[in-house]
C-alpha angles and dihedrals in degrees: 000000000000129000094262092058091047091049091053095056116114093230093058092047090050092052090049091049091051090049091051092050092049091049091052091049090049091050092051091049092049092049091048092052092047092050092045092049098037092132092056091046090053090050090058089072092061131074108276093210093057092045091051092047092050093047100043101024088231128140117245115223090203092068095053 
């Protein structure tokens, strides 16, 4: 049995279809989380020490 015959089996095609469906579901979930948490995603681009200092009025030892 060569690889082409194996690839044409219904079981292999079924497994591939399930993997594709799971990947699409995972992509939708990730996009939903990113859209839902867009404010937190935008904050990732900024310096976390400055954000923490602005929010808590603390002094960061890392910046000294």
